[in-house]
N, CA, C and O of each residue as an XYZ file, in Angstrom:
432
protein
N     -49.799      5.338     10.399
C     -49.142      4.779      9.242
C     -48.244      5.836      8.610
O     -48.623      7.004      8.516
N     -47.059      5.427      8.179
C     -46.103      6.364      7.588
C     -46.358      6.533      6.103
O     -46.827      5.618      5.426
N     -46.043      7.714      5.613
C     -46.142      7.981      4.200
C     -44.802      7.618      3.568
O     -43.831      8.361      3.711
N     -44.740      6.497      2.879
C     -43.493      5.969      2.343
C     -43.604      5.874      0.835
O     -44.609      5.404      0.302
N     -42.565      6.323      0.156
C     -42.505      6.199     -1.295
C     -41.394      5.217     -1.635
O     -40.258      5.374     -1.188
N     -41.720      4.221     -2.412
C     -40.720      3.235     -2.799
C     -39.887      3.772     -3.953
O     -40.414      4.370     -4.891
N     -38.588      3.551     -3.871
C     -37.686      3.951     -4.939
C     -37.451      2.760     -5.852
O     -37.181      1.648     -5.397
N     -37.556      3.007     -7.115
C     -37.232      1.931     -8.054
C     -35.724      1.872     -8.238
O     -34.999      2.764     -7.797
N     -35.262      0.828     -8.885
C     -33.834      0.621     -9.074
C     -33.248      1.713     -9.962
O     -32.089      2.084     -9.774
N     -33.989      2.229    -10.902
C     -33.470      3.232    -11.829
C     -33.268      4.595    -11.167
O     -32.519      5.413    -11.703
N     -33.900      4.873    -10.031
C     -33.760      6.158     -9.359
C     -32.587      6.195     -8.383
O     -32.350      7.214     -7.734
N     -31.871      5.115     -8.279
C     -30.724      5.062     -7.387
C     -29.594      5.910     -7.970
O     -29.383      5.881     -9.183
N     -28.862      6.663     -7.151
C     -27.787      7.506     -7.698
C     -26.688      6.671     -8.351
O     -26.285      5.629     -7.834
N     -26.224      7.144     -9.474
C     -25.165      6.451    -10.220
C     -23.787      6.871     -9.721
O     -23.645      7.876     -9.025
N     -22.782      6.092    -10.083
C     -21.410      6.427     -9.747
C     -20.892      5.747     -8.494
O     -19.719      5.915     -8.160
N     -21.694      5.007     -7.806
C     -21.259      4.348     -6.581
C     -20.627      2.985     -6.857
O     -20.025      2.403     -5.954
N     -20.745      2.469     -8.059
C     -20.204      1.147     -8.363
C     -18.677      1.163     -8.415
O     -18.028      0.173     -8.078
N     -18.103      2.304     -8.844
C     -16.660      2.374     -8.997
C     -15.934      2.654     -7.689
O     -14.710      2.535     -7.641
N     -16.641      3.019     -6.634
C     -15.995      3.341     -5.371
C     -15.320      2.131     -4.737
O     -14.400      2.289     -3.934
N     -15.748      0.963     -5.076
C     -15.167     -0.236     -4.472
C     -13.836     -0.623     -5.098
O     -13.107     -1.429     -4.519
N     -13.496     -0.079     -6.252
C     -12.246     -0.464     -6.903
C     -11.051      0.311     -6.371
O      -9.922     -0.153     -6.528
N     -11.244      1.460     -5.754
C     -10.114      2.248     -5.275
C      -9.308      1.542     -4.188
O      -8.082      1.505     -4.300
N      -9.914      0.982     -3.150
C      -9.098      0.284     -2.146
C      -8.358     -0.920     -2.716
O      -7.245     -1.218     -2.282
N      -8.950     -1.608     -3.671
C      -8.265     -2.763     -4.263
C      -7.033     -2.318     -5.035
O      -5.984     -2.955     -4.943
N      -7.146     -1.235     -5.794
C      -5.986     -0.742     -6.545
C      -4.899     -0.245     -5.590
O      -3.711     -0.399     -5.871
N      -5.293      0.339     -4.481
C      -4.319      0.761     -3.481
C      -3.622     -0.417     -2.821
O      -2.428     -0.354     -2.526
N      -4.368     -1.493     -2.589
C      -3.754     -2.689     -2.008
C      -2.753     -3.303     -2.969
O      -1.688     -3.760     -2.553
N      -3.087     -3.318     -4.250
C      -2.154     -3.842     -5.265
C      -0.907     -2.966     -5.329
O       0.208     -3.482     -5.410
N      -1.087     -1.654     -5.293
C       0.066     -0.744     -5.323
C       0.927     -0.911     -4.076
O       2.154     -0.928     -4.174
N       0.307     -1.034     -2.909
C       1.074     -1.217     -1.673
C       1.853     -2.512     -1.665
O       3.005     -2.543     -1.231
N       1.238     -3.580     -2.139
C       1.927     -4.869     -2.195
C       3.080     -4.827     -3.193
O       4.146     -5.385     -2.933
N       2.872     -4.174     -4.323
C       3.934     -4.072     -5.336
C       5.100     -3.240     -4.831
O       6.259     -3.603     -5.032
N       4.798     -2.124     -4.176
C       5.878     -1.296     -3.647
C       6.577     -1.954     -2.468
O       7.739     -1.646     -2.205
N       5.912     -2.844     -1.756
C       6.589     -3.598     -0.692
C       7.712     -4.436     -1.295
O       8.830     -4.441     -0.781
N       7.417     -5.141     -2.376
C       8.446     -5.981     -2.988
C       9.523     -5.149     -3.660
O      10.686     -5.552     -3.670
N       9.172     -4.010     -4.217
C      10.176     -3.118     -4.778
C      11.094     -2.591     -3.677
O      12.310     -2.533     -3.858
N      10.520     -2.208     -2.542
C      11.324     -1.728     -1.422
C      12.169     -2.843     -0.824
O      13.230     -2.580     -0.260
N      11.717     -4.063     -0.940
C      12.490     -5.198     -0.441
C      13.747     -5.417     -1.277
O      14.745     -5.927     -0.769
N      13.709     -5.040     -2.537
C      14.829     -5.258     -3.456
C      15.842     -4.119     -3.396
O      17.006     -4.325     -3.738
N      15.432     -2.923     -2.972
C      16.326     -1.762     -2.977
C      17.591     -1.988     -2.145
O      18.671     -1.680     -2.649
N      17.543     -2.505     -0.905
C      18.802     -2.752     -0.177
C      19.689     -3.797     -0.857
O      20.913     -3.741     -0.737
N      19.093     -4.728     -1.554
C      19.895     -5.722     -2.274
C      20.648     -5.051     -3.420
O      21.802     -5.385     -3.688
N      19.997     -4.107     -4.096
C      20.676     -3.368     -5.160
C      21.793     -2.489     -4.605
O      22.846     -2.358     -5.228
N      21.570     -1.889     -3.444
C      22.534     -0.937     -2.896
C      23.721     -1.649     -2.255
O      24.865     -1.270     -2.506
N      23.478     -2.670     -1.436
C      24.546     -3.288     -0.656
C      24.997     -4.654     -1.171
O      25.947     -5.220     -0.629
N      24.370     -5.180     -2.163
C      24.755     -6.488     -2.687
C      23.907     -7.593     -2.091
O      23.313     -7.442     -1.023
N      23.866     -8.697     -2.798
C      22.945     -9.763     -2.393
C      23.445    -10.572     -1.200
O      22.647    -10.923     -0.331
N      24.731    -10.876     -1.129
C      25.216    -11.742     -0.043
C      25.037    -11.108      1.327
O      24.503    -11.742      2.237
N      25.470     -9.885      1.483
C      25.392     -9.217      2.777
C      23.948     -8.965      3.193
O      23.569     -9.217      4.337
N      23.161     -8.474      2.275
C      21.784     -8.115      2.615
C      20.942     -9.343      2.914
O      20.182     -9.346      3.882
N      21.062    -10.371      2.113
C      20.267    -11.575      2.349
C      20.676    -12.276      3.639
O      19.825    -12.828      4.337
N      21.971    -12.262      3.966
C      22.422    -12.842      5.229
C      21.874    -12.051      6.414
O      21.483    -12.629      7.427
N      21.850    -10.720      6.280
C      21.297     -9.873      7.334
C      19.793    -10.102      7.490
O      19.287    -10.192      8.609
N      19.080    -10.195      6.361
C      17.633    -10.367      6.416
C      17.226    -11.769      6.861
O      16.078    -11.987      7.248
N      18.141    -12.703      6.811
C      17.860    -14.045      7.294
C      17.530    -14.024      8.786
O      16.703    -14.807      9.252
N      18.174    -13.133      9.529
C      17.969    -13.055     10.967
C      16.933    -12.016     11.380
O      16.465    -12.030     12.519
N      16.573    -11.125     10.480
C      15.652    -10.052     10.838
C      14.367    -10.094     10.008
O      13.685     -9.076      9.894
N      14.028    -11.228      9.436
C      12.872    -11.303      8.538
C      11.543    -10.958      9.204
O      10.659    -10.468      8.500
N      11.326    -11.176     10.517
C      10.010    -10.794     11.072
C       9.728     -9.300     11.001
O       8.578     -8.891     10.838
N      10.772     -8.481     11.124
C      10.563     -7.040     11.031
C      10.093     -6.641      9.641
O       9.200     -5.807      9.491
N      10.697     -7.238      8.637
C      10.340     -6.889      7.271
C       9.026     -7.543      6.847
O       8.303     -6.995      6.016
N       8.719     -8.686      7.401
C       7.435     -9.317      7.116
C       6.291     -8.506      7.721
O       5.194     -8.469      7.164
N       6.538     -7.863      8.845
C       5.510     -7.035      9.477
C       5.196     -5.789      8.659
O       4.144     -5.179      8.848
N       6.090     -5.402      7.756
C       5.841     -4.245      6.911
C       4.889     -4.544      5.763
O       4.365     -3.613      5.152
N       4.647     -5.835      5.445
C       3.752     -6.150      4.327
C       2.312     -5.695      4.577
O       1.760     -4.991      3.732
N       1.677     -6.060      5.694
C       0.315     -5.542      5.892
C       0.286     -4.031      6.064
O      -0.686     -3.382      5.676
N       1.339     -3.466      6.642
C       1.393     -2.009      6.764
C       1.475     -1.354      5.385
O       0.867     -0.307      5.160
N       2.216     -1.960      4.469
C       2.323     -1.418      3.112
C       0.995     -1.495      2.374
O       0.620     -0.563      1.663
N       0.292     -2.594      2.540
C      -1.016     -2.736      1.892
C      -1.990     -1.709      2.461
O      -2.755     -1.103      1.710
N      -1.972     -1.508      3.767
C      -2.865     -0.519      4.381
C      -2.502      0.909      3.978
O      -3.386      1.753      3.830
N      -1.222      1.182      3.801
C      -0.806      2.505      3.333
C      -1.317      2.736      1.915
O      -1.790      3.827      1.596
N      -1.224      1.720      1.065
C      -1.761      1.844     -0.287
C      -3.261      2.053     -0.296
O      -3.769      2.862     -1.072
N      -3.979      1.333      0.561
C      -5.433      1.507      0.655
C      -5.762      2.900      1.178
O      -6.692      3.542      0.690
N      -5.012      3.367      2.159
C      -5.245      4.700      2.720
C      -5.110      5.784      1.653
O      -5.979      6.645      1.521
N      -4.010      5.737      0.888
C      -3.817      6.753     -0.132
C      -4.806      6.615     -1.282
O      -5.150      7.612     -1.917
N      -5.268      5.407     -1.561
C      -6.255      5.254     -2.626
C      -7.609      5.816     -2.206
O      -8.350      6.326     -3.046
N      -7.940      5.732     -0.927
C      -9.196      6.309     -0.457
C      -9.085      7.836     -0.389
O     -10.044      8.542     -0.704
N      -7.934      8.341      0.014
C      -7.742      9.785      0.108
C      -7.764     10.432     -1.278
O      -8.419     11.456     -1.476
N      -7.046      9.833     -2.244
C      -6.956     10.394     -3.592
C      -7.849      9.613     -4.545
O      -7.347      8.997     -5.486
N      -9.149      9.621     -4.328
C     -10.090      8.887     -5.181
C      -9.944      9.298     -6.634
O     -10.033     10.482     -6.959
N      -9.722      8.344     -7.496
C      -9.684      8.611     -8.928
C      -8.370      9.153     -9.435
O      -8.148      9.140    -10.646
N      -7.492      9.624     -8.585
C      -6.212     10.155     -9.023
C      -5.142      9.091     -8.776
O      -4.453      9.104     -7.756
N      -5.022      8.179     -9.725
C      -4.128      7.036     -9.547
C      -2.665      7.454     -9.534
O      -1.862      6.849     -8.823
N      -2.303      8.470    -10.299
C      -0.907      8.895    -10.354
C      -0.445      9.410     -8.993
O       0.623      9.032     -8.511
N      -1.230     10.249     -8.394
C      -0.867     10.791     -7.083
C      -0.870      9.701     -6.017
O      -0.027      9.705     -5.120
N      -1.818      8.766     -6.114
C      -1.877      7.661     -5.160
C      -0.637      6.782     -5.267
O      -0.060      6.391     -4.252
N      -0.231      6.475     -6.479
C       0.939      5.610     -6.673
C       2.206      6.318     -6.210
O       3.058      5.701     -5.570
N       2.340      7.596     -6.521
C       3.537      8.332     -6.094
C       3.634      8.441     -4.577
O       4.695      8.196     -4.001
N       2.545      8.803     -3.938
C       2.575      8.966     -2.474
C       2.763      7.642     -1.747
O       3.568      7.552     -0.820
N       2.030      6.620     -2.159
C       2.179      5.332     -1.476
C       3.553      4.731     -1.735
O       4.138      4.121     -0.840
N       4.069      4.894     -2.933
C       5.409      4.385     -3.221
C       6.476      5.071     -2.392
O       7.368      4.415     -1.854
N       6.390      6.385     -2.288
C       7.388      7.119     -1.508
C       7.323      6.756     -0.030
O       8.360      6.575      0.607
N       6.123      6.649      0.518
C       5.978      6.334      1.947
C       6.437      4.910      2.238
O       7.093      4.675      3.252
N       6.110      3.966      1.380
C       6.469      2.568      1.631
C       7.974      2.362      1.511
O       8.572      1.674      2.338
N       8.590      2.950      0.489
C      10.041      2.804      0.343
C      10.766      3.473      1.503
O      11.741      2.925      2.018
N      10.306      4.647      1.921
C      10.941      5.323      3.065
C      10.733      4.549      4.368
O      11.641      4.480      5.196
N       9.556      3.971      4.556
C       9.302      3.169      5.749
C      10.196      1.934      5.789
O      10.758      1.601      6.832
N      10.326      1.259      4.651
C      11.183      0.086      4.587
C      12.637      0.468      4.843
O      13.351     -0.222      5.571
N      13.068      1.574      4.237
C      14.453      2.009      4.415
C      14.705      2.446      5.859
O      15.803      2.252      6.380
N      13.708      3.029      6.503
C      13.842      3.425      7.903
C      14.035      2.210      8.799
O      14.899      2.219      9.676
N      13.247      1.173      8.590
C      13.393     -0.052      9.391
C      14.758     -0.692      9.132
O      15.429     -1.136     10.064
N      15.160     -0.737      7.871
C      16.464     -1.328      7.542
C      17.596     -0.536      8.189
O      18.540     -1.124      8.716
N      17.509      0.780      8.153
C      18.561      1.626      8.740
C      18.579      1.518     10.265
O      19.651      1.499     10.870
N      17.409      1.449     10.887
C      17.381      1.334     12.349
C      17.934     -0.008     12.829
O      18.608     -0.070     13.857
N      17.656     -1.056     12.105
C      18.138     -2.372     12.523
C      19.643     -2.490     12.316
O      20.346     -3.034     13.168
N      20.141     -1.984     11.192
C      21.570     -2.106     10.921
C      22.396     -1.079     11.675
O      23.573     -1.312     11.950
N      21.795      0.053     12.013
C      22.541      1.096     12.697
C      23.409      1.903     11.770
O      24.372      2.529     12.214
N      23.088      1.904     10.471
C      23.910      2.651      9.506
C      23.459      4.058      9.426
O      24.026      4.846      8.669
């Protein structure tokens, strides 16, 4: 027979309840920066040209949405509790990734 000691609920280590909120906040940041990055080429090149171009290439940009959410989750897990650094890093990576795809497709 094993010598087992039962732990009561009060002896459980504290601070683990907040760990589940970091990936959610990163997903929200990634999704928000995806839409912000989607608007940047429209601001730079105008709405008619950009929207006409994106009409034919929308699958490439749609594929960046789950990647943006995963990038936000990744940075939120890496920078636990530091929301400012998480938002800055995920925003910079997502906007650069979107701009890279846009530049490669257009050849500019």
